[in-house]
C-alpha positions in Angstrom: -14.8 8.9 -32.3 -17.6 9.7 -30.2 -20.2 7.9 -31.8 -18.4 4.7 -31.1 -18.7 5.2 -27.2 -22.9 4.5 -27.6 -21.9 0.8 -28.3 -19.2 0.6 -25.6 -20.0 -1.6 -22.4 -18.2 -4.0 -20.4 -19.3 -7.3 -20.3 -20.6 -9.5 -16.9 -20.9 -13.1 -17.2 -22.4 -15.8 -14.7 -20.2 -18.1 -13.3 -22.3 -21.1 -12.6 -24.7 -20.5 -15.6 -21.8 -22.2 -17.3 -22.5 -25.6 -19.3 -19.8 -27.7 -21.1 -22.4 -29.2 -23.1 -23.2 -26.2 -25.4 -22.3 -26.6 -29.0 -22.0 -23.7 -31.2 -22.9 -23.9 -34.9 -19.7 -23.4 -36.7 -16.3 -23.9 -36.7 -14.9 -26.0 -33.6 -14.0 -23.5 -30.7 -10.3 -24.4 -31.0 -10.1 -23.2 -34.1 -9.1 -19.3 -34.3 -9.8 -18.7 -37.7 -13.0 -17.5 -39.6 -16.2 -19.4 -40.0 -18.5 -18.5 -43.4 -21.0 -21.2 -43.7 -24.1 -18.4 -44.4 -27.1 -19.5 -45.4 -27.7 -19.3 -49.2 -30.4 -17.0 -50.6 -32.2 -19.1 -52.8 -33.8 -21.3 -50.2 -34.1 -18.5 -47.3 -37.7 -18.1 -47.0 -41.0 -18.9 -48.5 -43.9 -16.6 -48.3 -45.8 -17.0 -44.8 -48.9 -19.1 -45.1 -51.9 -19.1 -42.4 -50.2 -21.2 -39.7 -46.6 -21.2 -40.2 -43.6 -19.3 -41.6 -41.0 -21.5 -43.7 -37.6 -19.9 -43.1 -33.8 -21.3 -43.8 -35.3 -24.8 -43.9 -37.4 -24.9 -41.1 -41.1 -24.3 -40.1 -41.9 -21.8 -37.0 -45.7 -21.6 -36.3 -47.5 -18.6 -36.2 -48.8 -17.0 -32.9 -50.2 -13.6 -31.6 -46.6 -12.5 -31.8 -45.9 -13.2 -35.5 -45.2 -10.0 -37.2 -42.2 -10.6 -39.5 -43.7 -9.5 -43.3 -42.7 -10.9 -46.7 -40.6 -8.1 -47.4 -38.3 -8.6 -44.6 -38.4 -12.4 -45.1 -36.8 -11.7 -48.7 -33.9 -9.9 -47.2 -32.8 -13.3 -44.8 -30.1 -15.2 -46.7 -28.9 -12.0 -48.8 -25.7 -12.2 -46.7 -24.1 -9.1 -47.8 -21.4 -9.1 -45.6 -20.2 -12.3 -47.2 -20.9 -11.5 -50.5 -17.4 -11.0 -52.1 -16.3 -7.2 -53.1 -19.3 -5.8 -51.5 -18.9 -2.5 -49.4 -20.1 -4.3 -46.4 -17.6 -7.3 -47.1 -14.9 -5.1 -47.5 -15.4 -3.4 -44.3 -15.7 -7.0 -42.9 -12.8 -8.1 -44.0 -10.6 -4.7 -43.2 -11.6 -5.6 -39.4 -11.0 -9.2 -39.7 -7.7 -8.3 -40.7 -7.0 -5.6 -38.1 -7.5 -8.4 -35.6 -5.6 -11.1 -37.0 -2.8 -9.0 -37.8 -2.3 -7.1 -34.3 -3.8 -9.5 -31.7 -1.9 -12.8 -31.5 -2.0 -15.8 -29.0 0.8 -17.6 -27.4 1.6 -19.2 -30.5 1.6 -16.8 -32.7 -1.6 -17.7 -34.5 -4.7 -15.2 -34.4 -6.5 -14.3 -30.9 -9.9 -13.7 -32.2 -12.0 -15.9 -34.3 -14.9 -15.1 -36.5 -17.9 -16.1 -36.8 -19.8 -14.4 -39.8 -22.4 -17.8 -40.5 -24.3 -18.0 -37.8 -28.2 -18.1 -37.9 -30.1 -15.0 -38.2 -33.0 -16.9 -36.6 -32.4 -16.9 -32.6 -34.5 -17.9 -29.6 -35.9 -14.6 -27.5 -33.9 -16.1 -24.9 -31.0 -16.2 -26.9 -31.7 -12.4 -27.8 -32.8 -10.8 -24.6 -32.9 -13.3 -21.7 -29.2 -14.6 -22.0 -28.1 -10.9 -21.6 -30.2 -10.5 -18.8 -32.8 -8.1 -20.2 -35.7 -7.5 -17.9 -39.0 -9.3 -19.3 -40.7 -5.7 -19.1 -37.9 -3.9 -20.8 -38.9 -1.8 -24.0 -36.4 -3.2 -26.2 -38.4 -6.4 -26.5 -41.7 -4.5 -27.9 -43.3 -6.3 -30.9 -43.3 -2.7 -32.3 -39.3 -2.7 -32.5 -38.7 -6.2 -33.5 -39.3 -8.9 -35.9 -41.0 -12.3 -33.9 -41.3 -15.2 -35.8 -43.4 -16.3 -32.8 -43.8 -15.6 -29.2 -40.3 -18.3 -28.7 -38.1 -17.4 -32.0 -37.1 -13.7 -34.0 -34.8 -12.6 -36.0 -32.0 -11.2 -34.3 -31.8 -7.6 -33.1 -28.0 -7.7 -32.5 -25.2 -10.0 -32.8 -25.0 -10.0 -28.8 -27.7 -12.6 -29.5 -24.9 -15.4 -29.3 -22.2 -14.0 -27.0 -23.6 -16.2 -24.5 -23.4 -19.1 -26.8 -19.9 -18.6 -27.9 -18.6 -17.7 -24.7 -20.2 -20.7 -23.1 -18.5 -22.5 -25.4 -15.1 -21.9 -24.4 -14.1 -18.9 -26.4 -12.5 -16.0 -24.8 -11.9 -13.8 -27.7 -14.0 -13.8 -31.1 -15.7 -11.8 -33.7 -19.4 -12.2 -34.5 -20.7 -10.8 -37.9 -24.3 -10.8 -39.2 -27.4 -9.3 -40.4 -29.7 -7.9 -37.5 -33.4 -7.1 -38.0 -35.2 -3.9 -36.4 -38.3 -2.0 -37.0 -37.2 1.6 -37.4 -37.8 4.8 -39.0 -37.5 5.4 -42.8 -34.6 7.9 -44.0 -31.3 7.7 -46.0 -29.6 6.4 -42.6 -32.1 3.6 -41.4 -33.3 0.2 -42.9 -35.0 -2.5 -41.2 -32.0 -4.9 -41.9 -28.6 -3.9 -40.7 -25.1 -5.5 -40.8 -23.2 -5.8 -37.2 -20.0 -7.0 -35.8 -20.0 -7.8 -32.4 -16.5 -7.9 -30.6 -15.9 -9.3 -27.0 -12.6 -10.2 -24.6 -12.4 -11.8 -21.6 -9.4 -11.6 -19.2 -8.2 -13.7 -16.3 -6.8 -12.0 -13.3 -3.3 -13.1 -14.3 -3.8 -11.8 -18.1 -5.4 -8.6 -17.1 -2.5 -7.6 -14.1 0.2 -9.5 -15.3 1.8 -6.4 -16.7 1.3 -4.2 -13.8 3.9 -3.3 -11.5 3.2 -5.0 -8.2 0.1 -6.8 -9.9 0.1 -9.7 -8.0 -2.0 -8.3 -5.1 -4.9 -7.0 -7.6 -8.1 -8.7 -7.9 -11.0 -8.9 -10.3 -13.8 -8.6 -8.0 -14.9 -7.2 -4.7 -15.9 -9.0 -1.4 -19.2 -9.6 -2.0 -22.3 -12.1 -3.5 -22.5 -14.3 -6.5 -25.6 -15.3 -7.7 -26.6 -17.7 -10.7 -26.8 -14.9 -13.0 -24.6 -12.2 -11.9 -20.9 -12.1 -10.6 -19.6 -9.8 -7.7 -18.8 -5.9 -8.2 -15.5 -5.7 -9.8 -12.6 -3.6 -8.7 -12.2 -0.1 -9.9 -8.5 -1.5 -10.8 -9.9 -4.1 -13.1 -12.5 -1.7 -14.5 -10.1 0.6 -15.4 -7.8 -1.4 -17.0 -10.7 -2.9 -19.0 -11.9 0.2 -20.0 -8.5 1.5 -21.1 -8.0 -1.5 -22.8 -11.3 -1.5 -24.8 -10.3 2.2 -25.5 -7.1 1.4 -27.3 -8.7 -1.5 -29.5 -11.1 0.6 -30.7 -8.9 3.7 -31.1 -6.7 1.3 -33.2 -9.0 -0.2 -35.5 -10.9 3.5 -36.4 -7.3 4.5 -37.1 -6.6 1.4 -38.8 -9.4 2.0 -41.2 -9.7 5.7 -41.6 -6.3 6.6 -41.1 -5.1 9.6 -38.8 -8.4 11.8 -39.9 -20.7 -14.9 -16.7 -17.5 -16.6 -18.0 -16.7 -17.9 -14.9 -13.6 -16.2 -13.1 -13.0 -13.5 -16.1 -14.1 -10.2 -17.1 -14.2 -8.5 -20.5 -15.5 -6.0 -22.8 -17.9 -6.2 -25.7 -18.3 -3.6 -28.8 -20.8 -3.4 -31.8 -20.1 -1.7 -34.8 -22.7 -0.9 -37.4 -21.2 -2.1 -40.6 -23.7 0.5 -43.0 -22.5 3.5 -40.6 -18.7 2.5 -41.4 -19.0 1.8 -45.2 -21.0 5.3 -45.6 -18.3 7.6 -44.1 -15.3 5.5 -45.6 -16.9 5.4 -49.0 -19.1 8.2 -48.8 -22.1 6.6 -49.6 -25.5 8.7 -48.8 -28.2 6.2 -49.3 -28.5 3.1 -47.1 -30.7 1.3 -49.6 -28.0 1.5 -51.9 -26.4 -1.6 -50.3 -29.2 -4.1 -51.4 -28.7 -2.2 -55.1 -28.0 -5.3 -57.8 -27.2 -2.3 -59.9 -23.6 -2.9 -61.6 -22.8 0.6 -61.6 -23.1 0.7 -58.0 -21.6 -2.9 -57.3 -18.4 -2.7 -59.8 -17.2 0.6 -57.8 -15.8 -1.7 -55.1 -13.9 -4.1 -57.1 -10.3 -3.5 -56.5 -6.7 -5.4 -56.1 -7.0 -5.3 -52.3 -9.4 -4.9 -49.5 -7.6 -1.5 -48.9 -7.8 0.5 -51.8 -9.3 4.2 -51.6 -12.6 4.2 -52.9 -14.9 7.0 -53.3 -18.4 6.3 -54.7 -19.6 7.9 -57.6 -22.8 8.7 -57.2 -25.7 7.3 -59.9 -27.6 9.9 -61.5 -29.6 12.1 -59.1 -33.2 11.2 -59.7 -36.5 13.4 -59.2 -38.4 12.9 -55.5 -42.1 12.5 -55.8 -43.7 13.8 -52.7 -47.2 12.7 -51.6 -48.7 13.3 -47.8 -50.8 11.1 -45.9 -53.5 11.8 -42.8 -55.4 9.8 -40.9 -57.2 10.0 -37.3 -55.2 7.4 -35.1 -57.3 4.4 -33.5 -58.3 4.0 -30.0 -56.5 1.3 -29.8 -52.6 1.3 -29.2 -51.2 3.0 -32.2 -47.3 2.3 -33.1 -45.6 4.5 -35.7 -43.5 1.8 -36.5 -46.5 -0.4 -37.3 -47.3 2.4 -39.8 -43.2 2.4 -41.1 -43.6 -1.4 -41.7 -46.5 -1.2 -43.5 -45.2 1.6 -46.0 -42.0 -0.5 -46.4 -43.9 -3.3 -47.2 -46.0 -2.1 -49.8 -43.2 0.6 -51.5 -40.3 -1.5 -50.8 -37.0 0.5 -51.8 -39.0 3.3 -53.7 -39.5 4.9 -50.2 -36.7 7.3 -49.4 -38.2 8.8 -46.6 -41.0 9.2 -44.2 -41.4 11.8 -42.0 -44.1 13.0 -39.4 -45.2 16.5 -40.4 -47.8 17.2 -37.8 -49.8 15.6 -35.0 -52.8 17.1 -34.4 -55.2 16.4 -31.4 -59.1 17.3 -31.8 -60.3 19.9 -29.0 -63.5 18.4 -28.8 -63.5 14.6 -29.7 -60.0 14.5 -28.1 -59.3 12.3 -31.3 -55.6 12.4 -32.7 -54.8 13.1 -36.1 -51.0 12.3 -37.8 -49.9 13.5 -40.9 -46.6 12.1 -42.8 -44.8 13.2 -45.9 -43.6 10.1 -48.0 -40.7 11.0 -50.2 -40.7 8.6 -53.1 -37.4 8.1 -55.2 -35.8 5.2 -57.1 -32.2 5.0 -56.8 -31.6 4.0 -60.1 -34.6 5.2 -62.5 -37.3 7.8 -62.6 -40.6 7.1 -61.0 -43.7 8.2 -62.6 -46.5 9.9 -61.2 -49.0 7.3 -62.4 -46.7 4.3 -60.5 -46.6 6.5 -57.4 -50.1 7.0 -57.2 -50.6 3.7 -57.7 -48.3 2.8 -54.2 -49.4 5.6 -52.2 -53.1 4.6 -52.6 -52.6 1.2 -51.7 -50.3 2.5 -48.6 -53.6 4.3 -47.6 -55.8 1.5 -48.2 -53.6 -0.7 -46.2 -53.4 1.7 -43.3 -57.2 1.9 -42.8 -57.6 -1.9 -43.4 -54.9 -3.2 -41.5 -53.8 -0.5 -38.6 -57.6 0.2 -37.9 -56.6 4.3 -38.8 -59.6 6.7 -40.2 -58.5 8.0 -43.5 -58.6 11.9 -44.1 -57.2 11.4 -48.0 
C-alpha cells in the first residue's frame, strides 16, 4: 500500500476556466458506462518522413522538438488494455467492476464513467498547461517525453484528459490508456506503459451532508480566487477528501489483492500503473512480456472470468549475453535518456537492461567518460553471439553518429 501514496494528490480546479462548449471524444457526458473506441493498430502510424509524422490518420509537421522514434510509433494503437484476456485488460476490468459495483449514483447506476479509448496524441497544453505545470518545470523536458512537435506529443500521463473530461461536466470518472515516457531500461521500466486515472469531485453538500452539524462547514477559506486557482481549502474539507481517497484506494487494493477548476467543488485524483499491478498480481517478472505475441504467454490469462486466480508460469529462461560500451561524452548537453532511447530503437525488446557501470572524469582534459553494461536476452528464444554482436556494433556506430560521443570501443 505504501507505493500507492506516490500517486495520491488532491485536485484543484478553477471556476472561471470552465467552458460548457468543450466536447470530449468518447461517450456522451450524461452516460455512465464504458467507452472503448480505440485507435486500431493496423493504421496507427507510418514511418516518419523528412517533414511530417503520420499518426492515427493525421499528419504532424516536425520541428526542432520532434523526437519520437519509429520504435515508439509502432506501439501507438496497440491498445493492450482493450485486448480481451490480456493481463492488462484483466486488471482494467477488475478495477472497472469494483467501481461499478461499489459506487452508485442516485438512480442506482454506476457513478463513475470509464474512458479507455481516448487518443494518446495530445497537445502540450493538455499534458502540462491544463494541470498548471510551470513552463520551466523539469517534467516538460525533451529528455523525458516524446514530442511530435512543439505543440503535440504522446501523452505522458492520463491526467492529460482531466481538464477536458471535467469541463464536459463529469464529476466522477476513470481514464485508461497507454502513456509514453523516456526512461531507464530494466525489467520494470518500458517507454510505453498503461495508466488508470481516477477523479472524483464533491460539492459542499456531497462532502458534508453525512457530517453532524455539517451545514455550517465550507469547502474554501475566505480568500482570493484567480482565473487559474481556487481559494485555499478548509482543513475540514481537506481531511474529508483525503479520508475518502484513502478509503477508495484501500478498498480497491483489497478487492484486487485480497487481505494480503471545477467551479465550487473540490476532489481527489489517483493514478495507477496497470503493469505494476499485473506484475504483482500475476507474478510476471519482466515488463517486456506484456508486448509478447507468444501464445505460451497469452494463453495463460484466458479464463472463465476476470477474477480467476492466475500465477504466471515462466517461459524457458534463456541465457543473457552481456556487452559493455564506453565513450567520451560530447561537450554539449548529453542525456542518458537519449542513449537509452537509441539502444531501444536499435535493439528493441532484445535489450533486458542497461546499467551505467562507471563514470570517469579525466583529471587533465576534464572530459567525462561513461561505461554502460547492456544485457541482451530474448524472452522467447536463445540469442546467438553473432546477432548480438551486429546489434551492439550498430549501437556503437549510432551513438557516435547521432549523439556525438567519442567511442572507446
